[in-house]
C-alpha positions, 0 to 999 in steps of 0.5 A, a space after each residue: 500500500 505504501 508503494 501505491 501512495 508513494 507512486 501516486 504522489 510522485 506521478 501527481 507531482 510529475 504530471 502537474 509539472 509536465 502538463 503545466 509545461 505542456 501548455 506552453 507548447 505550440 498546441 497549448 495556450 498559444 492556440 487560444 484567441 484572446 479577445 477583451 472587451 473590458 473597459 480598463 486594461 489590466 496589467 495581465 493583458 499587457 503581456 498577452 500576444 495578439 490581444 484583440 481589443 473591442 470596445 465595451 458593449 461591442 461584443 458583450 453586455 451585462 445581459 450577456 454576462 447574466 445569461 452565460 455566467 457559470 453555464 455551458 451554452 450555445 450561441 447562434 448568430 446568422 453566420 456562426 454557432 459557438 459553444 460558450 463556457 463562461 465563468 467570473 473573471 479570476 485574477 487569483 489562480 490559486 483555485 485552479 492550481 488546487 483543482 489541477 493538483 487534485 486532478 493529477 493526484 487522482 490520475 496518479 492514483 489510477 495509474 499507480 493502481 494499474 501498475 500494481 494490478 499489472 506488476 506480474 507482467 513485464 515492463 513493456 506490457 505494463 507500459 503498453 497497457 498504460 499507453 492504450 489507456 492514455 489513447 482511450 482517454 484522449 480519444 474519448 475526451 478530445 475526439 468528442 470535443 473535436 466533433 461536438 465543440 469543434 476544438 481545433 485539431 492542432 490543440 486536440 492532437 497536441 494535448 492528446 500527445 501530451 497526455 499519452 506521453 506524460 502518462 507513459 513517462 510517469 508510469 515508467 518512472 513509477 514502475 522502475 523505481 516504486 511499483 516494481 514487478 514481483 520477483 519470482 522466488 526460485 522453485 524448491 525441489 
C-alpha cells in the first residue's frame, strides 16, 4: 500500500509539472484567441500576444454576462454557432492550481493502481497497457470535443500527445523505481 501512495504522489507531482509545461507548447495556450472587451486594461493583458481589443458593449453586455455566467451554452448568430463556457473573471489562480493538483493526484492514483494490478507482467506490457489507456482517454475526451465543440485539431492532437506521453513517462518512472514487478522466488525441489 505504501508503494501505491508513494507512486501516486510522485506521478501527481510529475504530471502537474509536465502538463503545466505542456501548455506552453505550440498546441497549448498559444492556440487560444484572446479577445477583451473590458473597459480598463489590466496589467495581465499587457503581456498577452495578439490581444484583440473591442470596445465595451461591442461584443458583450451585462445581459450577456447574466445569461452565460457559470453555464455551458450555445450561441447562434446568422453566420456562426459557438459553444460558450463562461465563468467570473479570476485574477487569483490559486483555485485552479488546487483543482489541477487534485486532478493529477487522482490520475496518479489510477495509474499507480494499474501498475500494481499489472506488476506480474513485464515492463513493456505494463507500459503498453498504460499507453492504450492514455489513447482511450484522449480519444474519448478530445475526439468528442473535436466533433461536438469543434476544438481545433492542432490543440486536440497536441494535448492528446501530451497526455499519452506524460502518462507513459510517469508510469515508467513509477514502475522502475516504486511499483516494481514481483520477483519470482526460485522453485524448491
